[in-house]
Backbone as CSV, one residue per row, in Angstrom:
resi,resn,N_x,N_y,N_z,CA_x,CA_y,CA_z,C_x,C_y,C_z
1,MET,5.157,-11.841,-7.101,3.771,-11.765,-7.517,3.774,-11.832,-8.846
2,GLN,2.914,-12.509,-9.554,2.798,-12.598,-11.022,1.550,-11.850,-11.562
3,ALA,1.565,-11.078,-12.574,0.498,-10.653,-13.120,0.621,-10.415,-14.627
4,THR,-0.441,-10.172,-15.205,-0.571,-9.906,-16.680,-1.039,-8.471,-16.880
5,ILE,-0.583,-7.901,-17.970,-0.893,-6.413,-18.320,-2.725,-6.440,-18.160
6,GLY,-3.058,-5.514,-17.408,-4.467,-5.271,-17.395,-4.962,-5.767,-16.083
7,ASP,-4.171,-6.674,-15.275,-4.746,-7.250,-14.113,-4.889,-6.216,-13.088
8,THR,-5.849,-6.288,-12.179,-5.878,-5.495,-11.106,-5.379,-6.158,-9.755
9,LEU,-4.568,-5.389,-9.126,-3.830,-6.146,-7.789,-4.315,-5.454,-6.717
10,VAL,-4.643,-6.034,-5.600,-5.026,-5.667,-4.397,-4.224,-5.691,-3.320
11,VAL,-3.756,-4.598,-2.618,-2.866,-4.667,-1.484,-3.612,-4.296,-0.309
12,ARG,-3.616,-5.085,0.809,-4.273,-4.950,2.127,-3.409,-4.891,3.310
13,LEU,-3.171,-3.747,3.870,-2.219,-3.626,5.091,-2.982,-3.098,6.244
14,PRO,-2.670,-3.424,7.521,-3.187,-3.056,8.636,-3.001,-1.547,8.909
15,GLU,-3.688,-0.683,9.154,-3.442,0.567,9.469,-4.365,1.362,10.429
16,ASN,-3.825,2.074,11.377,-4.756,2.703,12.441,-4.555,4.358,12.261
17,PRO,-5.172,5.069,11.372,-4.904,6.408,11.072,-5.304,7.210,12.364
18,THR,-6.054,6.808,13.359,-6.482,7.603,14.605,-5.082,7.930,15.419
19,THR,-4.020,6.894,15.216,-2.823,7.084,15.895,-1.692,8.032,15.306
20,GLY,-2.137,8.421,13.869,-1.194,8.984,12.979,-0.536,8.153,12.033
21,HIS,-0.482,6.827,12.325,0.308,5.896,11.482,-0.352,5.701,10.275
22,GLN,0.361,6.048,9.184,-0.526,5.735,7.759,0.761,5.269,6.803
23,TRP,0.207,4.246,5.662,1.156,3.883,4.942,1.436,4.890,3.807
24,GLN,2.793,5.028,3.617,3.202,5.950,2.544,3.721,5.018,1.415
25,PHE,3.248,5.105,0.199,3.609,4.153,-0.871,4.603,4.838,-1.872
26,GLU,5.465,3.917,-2.467,6.327,4.318,-3.533,5.633,3.435,-4.821
27,LEU,5.088,4.129,-5.574,4.419,3.360,-6.820,5.504,3.408,-8.065
28,PRO,5.758,2.222,-8.523,6.606,2.007,-9.578,5.831,2.631,-10.964
29,ALA,6.353,2.971,-11.878,5.834,3.534,-13.107,5.049,2.446,-13.891
30,GLY,5.418,1.199,-13.600,4.791,0.043,-14.543,3.207,-0.105,-13.796
31,LEU,3.027,0.287,-12.528,1.711,0.025,-11.958,0.881,1.359,-11.882
32,SER,-0.376,1.428,-12.001,-1.086,2.712,-11.694,-2.195,2.435,-10.730
33,LEU,-2.399,3.493,-10.009,-3.322,3.356,-8.890,-4.688,3.712,-9.489
34,LEU,-5.615,2.684,-9.059,-7.067,2.731,-9.254,-7.847,3.277,-8.176
35,ALA,-7.532,2.826,-6.911,-8.268,3.349,-5.719,-7.300,3.143,-4.422
36,ASP,-7.528,4.065,-3.535,-6.759,4.108,-2.199,-7.889,4.319,-1.387
37,GLU,-8.035,3.414,-0.497,-9.223,3.403,0.580,-8.682,2.968,1.889
38,THR,-9.546,3.415,2.983,-9.356,3.037,4.333,-10.684,2.280,4.638
39,ALA,-10.443,0.803,4.903,-11.554,0.276,5.597,-11.444,0.216,7.075
40,PRO,-12.394,0.797,7.585,-12.579,0.978,8.968,-12.503,-0.369,9.747
41,ALA,-12.038,-0.334,10.937,-12.328,-1.612,11.817,-13.551,-1.889,12.367
42,ARG,-13.893,-3.336,12.582,-15.056,-3.478,13.127,-14.803,-3.658,14.592
43,GLY,-15.854,-3.120,15.509,-15.585,-3.335,16.946,-15.305,-2.024,17.539
44,ALA,-14.329,-1.988,18.410,-14.120,-0.910,19.309,-13.555,0.312,18.473
45,PRO,-14.074,1.513,18.822,-13.616,2.874,18.214,-12.227,2.800,18.348
46,GLY,-11.524,3.364,17.479,-10.095,3.653,17.377,-9.348,2.412,17.055
47,ALA,-10.009,1.115,16.985,-9.099,0.098,16.599,-8.650,0.170,15.122
48,ALA,-7.667,-0.728,14.880,-6.813,-0.668,13.626,-7.759,-1.065,12.426
49,GLY,-7.805,-0.536,11.444,-8.465,-1.058,10.120,-7.577,-1.437,9.155
50,GLU,-7.919,-1.153,7.782,-6.956,-1.611,6.691,-6.786,-0.562,5.602
51,ARG,-5.683,-0.607,5.027,-5.360,0.266,3.993,-5.486,-0.544,2.738
52,VAL,-6.409,-0.360,1.770,-6.637,-0.976,0.626,-6.249,-0.317,-0.633
53,LEU,-5.306,-0.818,-1.276,-4.911,-0.154,-2.683,-5.196,-0.969,-3.557
54,ARG,-5.837,-0.440,-4.784,-6.075,-1.368,-6.005,-5.314,-0.770,-7.008
55,LEU,-4.493,-1.613,-7.713,-3.587,-1.266,-8.695,-3.844,-2.037,-9.929
56,ARG,-3.360,-1.354,-11.126,-3.459,-2.103,-12.416,-2.018,-2.113,-13.045
57,ALA,-1.828,-3.366,-13.327,-0.407,-3.694,-14.115,-0.694,-3.002,-15.516
58,ASP,0.062,-2.129,-15.885,0.216,-1.375,-17.071,1.299,-1.800,-17.992
59,ALA,2.618,-2.121,-17.511,3.727,-2.360,-18.366,4.476,-3.583,-18.064
60,PRO,4.921,-4.456,-19.062,5.762,-5.634,-18.839,6.868,-5.412,-17.996
61,GLY,7.359,-6.272,-17.357,8.629,-6.075,-16.481,8.485,-6.550,-15.055
62,ARG,9.610,-6.099,-14.321,9.682,-6.456,-12.795,9.533,-5.034,-12.240
63,HIS,8.507,-4.899,-11.268,8.241,-3.541,-10.619,8.092,-3.823,-9.226
64,ALA,8.901,-2.947,-8.342,9.019,-3.017,-6.919,7.997,-2.086,-6.269
65,LEU,7.152,-2.443,-5.713,6.178,-1.821,-4.931,6.658,-1.869,-3.475
66,SER,6.738,-0.535,-2.793,7.165,-0.448,-1.443,6.347,0.604,-0.726
67,ALA,6.182,0.330,0.625,5.534,1.296,1.656,6.204,1.463,2.968
68,GLN,6.073,2.440,3.583,6.500,2.569,4.972,5.396,3.131,5.861
69,LEU,5.222,2.478,7.081,4.310,3.103,7.999,4.930,4.165,8.919
70,ARG,4.445,5.231,8.813,4.867,6.321,9.642,3.975,7.400,9.870
71,ARG,4.304,8.194,10.870,3.771,9.395,11.162,4.192,10.627,10.186
72,SER,3.402,11.321,9.383,4.062,12.297,8.573,4.851,13.427,9.255
73,TRP,4.202,13.730,10.373,5.015,14.970,11.113,6.365,14.416,11.803
74,GLU,6.594,13.138,11.742,7.921,12.707,12.508,9.108,12.910,11.604
75,GLY,8.909,13.429,10.292,10.075,13.713,9.499,11.050,12.633,9.246
76,GLY,12.263,12.567,9.686,13.193,11.504,9.439,13.247,10.497,10.323
77,ALA,12.242,10.247,11.097,12.239,9.086,12.122,12.047,7.830,11.254
78,ALA,12.680,6.733,11.853,12.489,5.257,11.164,10.993,5.027,11.221
79,PRO,10.686,4.376,10.197,9.303,3.932,9.891,9.000,2.816,11.013
80,THR,7.666,2.842,11.317,7.168,1.871,12.290,7.289,0.464,11.705
81,ALA,6.971,0.223,10.309,6.943,-0.921,9.683,7.123,-0.720,8.132
82,GLN,7.515,-1.797,7.482,7.880,-1.642,6.108,7.242,-2.973,5.250
83,PHE,6.851,-2.524,4.124,6.283,-3.427,3.071,6.965,-3.321,1.680
84,ALA,7.312,-4.543,1.205,7.829,-4.563,-0.214,7.309,-5.770,-0.959
85,VAL,6.999,-5.663,-2.179,6.665,-6.853,-3.070,7.152,-6.471,-4.505
86,THR,7.593,-7.347,-5.063,8.035,-7.253,-6.530,6.972,-8.022,-7.551
87,VAL,6.516,-7.208,-8.366,5.446,-7.615,-9.279,6.125,-7.888,-10.606
88,ASP,5.984,-9.049,-11.012,6.529,-9.483,-12.413,5.256,-9.462,-13.371
89,VAL,5.288,-8.672,-14.320,4.157,-8.465,-15.373,4.465,-8.911,-16.566
90,ALA,3.949,-9.672,-17.210,4.005,-10.471,-18.489,3.027,-9.902,-19.481
């Protein structure tokens, strides 16, 4: 993913917090968090919604953003899903 300093980046990932599964992000130093929101599902109660992160590109370079979908109480259990993207900021 390409960005310029000051750009706002939006990451949307499916999430169903009613099951306990939530994304846990590792945010690199060159990106700052502007907002972390949960967009509820439309339709049936308990259906999966979205986790929406808004980030700002603050420093030039290559920045690795990663996340793992897991239940916080399961400790060292393997994540249900993983997400990774490299952001090249000019």
